[in-house]
N, C-alpha and C positions, 0 to 999 in steps of 0.2 A: 107513756107508750107501753103497750102490752108486749109480752114476750112473743106472741103470735105475730104482731105487727113488726117487731124488730127483726124477725127471722124471715120475712117475706122475700127478701132479696137474696137469701142464702140458699145455694143448691148443695145437695149431698153428692158425694162421688160413690154411690152405691146404687146401681152398678157403676163401674169406673167411668169417669168422664173421658170422652174421646177428644184428645187435644191435638190430633194429627194436623189440624188446619191452623193451629195457633203458632204462626211463625213470624209474628210481627216483632216490634221492638220489645225485647224482654227486659224488665226492670226487676232486679232482685235486691232484697234487703229492706229493712224497715225504714231507715232514713231516706234512701233513694225513692222508695214508693211514696212516702209522705210528701217529699219535695215535688215529685212529679204531679201529684194531685193538687198541691198548692199552686203549682205553676199553670194549672189548667190543661195538662196533657189529656188527650182523649184515651181513656182506658177502656178496652173492650171487656176484659175479664180479670178478676183478681182471685188468685188462688191463695188460701190461707191454711195454715196447719190446724187441723180439726181440734186438737186439744187446747189451742190457744185462742179460739175465736172469742170467748167471753172473758179472757183473762189478759195476758200480756199484749194481745193483738186487738183488743177491743177498740182502742182509739182509731186504728187504721180501718177497722171494719165500720165504725161509725162514720168516718170521713167518706168512705166509699159508698155507704148506704145513702148519705146525704146527697151524693152526686149521681145517684141512680145507677151505679156500677154493679154489674152482676158479680156476686161473691160466691166462690165455690170452695167448700171445705174439702181438704185433701189430707191423707195420711202423710207422715214424714217421708216414707219411702217414695211416694209419688212425687213430692216436691224435690227430693234428691235426684230422681231420674230426669226431671225437667230442668234442673239447675245447670247452668254453665259455669258459674263461679264457685260453687260448692259452699257458699256462705249466704244462703237465701234468708236465714233467720226466720223461717216459717212463713214467708210471704213472697209471692212472685206475681207481678203484674204484666199484662200484655197490652201494650199501647197500640192504638190504630195507626196505620201508615198515613192517614190523612184525616183532617178534622171533619166532623159531621156537621150538618146544618139542621135547621128545624123544618118542619113541613110548611110552616108559614113562609120561610125563606124561599122554598121551591115555588110556591104559588106566587110570591111577589116577583120572582124572576120571570115567570111566564107573563105576568101583567106588564112588567117593564118592557118585555120584547113585543108586546102588543098582539099576542095570539092566545087561543084557548089552551089551557094547560094539558100536557100529555105526561103522565107519570107512570112509572113502573113500580108495582108493589110486589115484593118477594115474600111469600109466606113460608118461612122456615127453610130456606135454601141452605144446605150445609156444606156443599162442595165449593171450595174457593174458586175452582176453575169455572164453574157454572156462574157464580156471582160475578166474577171478573168479565166473563163473556156477555152477561146481561148488561153490565155497565158500559161495555164497549159498544154493544148494539144500541143502547139508549143514546149514547153520544152520536153515533153515526146517523141515526134516524131522527134526530132533533127532539128527543124527550127533554123535559125540563128537570127531571130528577128521579131518583130511585129511593124507595122506602124499604127498610129492613127491620125486623123485630130485634129486640135486645137479647131475647133468650131463644135457645134452640135454633140458632142461625150463625153462620160464619160472619165475622165482621170484616173490616177493611184491613186484612192482613197483607203481608208482602206478596203472597201467592195470588191473592185477588188483584193486587196492583199490577203484577206481571201479566196475568191473564187478560187484564183490561187493555193491555198494550198502551198504557199511559192515559187512558180515558178517565181514570179515577182523579186525575189532576183537574179535569174540566167538568165532570158530571157531579152535581150536588147529590149527596147521599144523606138521608135522614134516618136515624135509628130511634124507633118508638117502642113504648112499653106494651102496647096492645094494638095489633093490626086491625081487629074488628072495629074498635072504637075510632081508629084513624080513618077507616073507610066511612064511618058515619060523619066524621068531620068533613071529609072530601065531598060527600053528598051535599052537606049544608052549604058548601062553597060552590055548588053547581056542577060538580063532576058526575059523569056516569061511570059506573063500576063494571068492568068486563072481566070475568074470570075465564081462564084458559083450562079447558077440560075436554076429554074425548067425547062426552055425551051431550055437548052443547049444540047450538045451532051452527050451521056451516059458516065459516068465515066469509064466504062469498055473499051471504045474505045479511051479515051484521053491519050495523051502522057504527063506524069508528071515527066519524068525522068531527064530532064536537069535543067539548072538554071531557077528558077521559083518563081513567086510571085502569091499567091492565094488570090483573093479578096473576102471578105465576106461582104455582105450587111447589111443594117439596118434591125432590127427585123420586122418592119412592111412593109416597102417599098422595101426592097432588095437593089440592087446596083443602084446608081443614073445613070441617062441617060448619062451624060458626062463621068463618070467613066467607064460605060459599053462600051462606044465607044472606050475607050483606051485599052480594053482587046483584046488579040490576039484570044482567043477562050473562049466560055462559056461551063461550065461543069455542068451536072445535076447528081444527085444521084438516081439510079434506086430504085424504091419502089413498094411494092405490097400490102400494107395495105389500110385501108379505109381513113387514113389521108394523104393528098398529099403534106405535107411540113414538114420540120424539123426545130427545133430551130437553130438559127444562130451558136451557139457554137458547137452543135452536128454535124451540117453539116461541120463546120471547122475541127473538130476532124477526121471525116471520110476522108475528102480530104487530110489532113496531113498524116494520116495513109497510104493511097494509095500512096502518093508521096514518103514517106520514104521507103515503100516496093519495089518501082520500082527503087530506086536510088542505 
């Protein structure tokens, strides 16, 4: 394995990583983190002391890499400020509040229910309240699952669980490495991909009745260019007020309602 390949899963904290939404189950110390991974705990992100990534923490880094966990290098001062125990030993893991599923699990669930799949795909949503609200709407309007990316996205934190009003216990959530490739997979499975953006066709004219994945973009930038290119069509929500955009989770709720109404 080349050094380039080995480092693909490691992020740098320059500029500093925004950990404001990382409020899940915090696991500190080398042995507790190793045992958590051995036990199969769902780890969203692993912070490791930068100076020890290739030395004393290399075993933990290798275990995390094998499990596809996002690894973030941090200076000792950063880890000290994050630590609650004061004895982090250079490593802090944030565990998800609920287990993730696979995309195949979501599709199998729709098949078992006997209806065309309805899936929500979140493209780099970073606000835990938004993700929680999307999961809540997905449950309310009969979606089969929610898909989020591993990187540049909030995971299933405690704030997400609270904002979902408990829906995270019932709505399957899959975490994938590449959203664009996942959309290709969904297309092969027969789903149409609808992206939510202001410059798309009116929701009134869009066909949301069949097997469908609705893509909701980042709060500030919307849907990424590559992800947008994978969409079969772009949908906009007609508005008549003075504000020309909606919160990501509100837009997702409206689209999900329309999709459920037409199915």
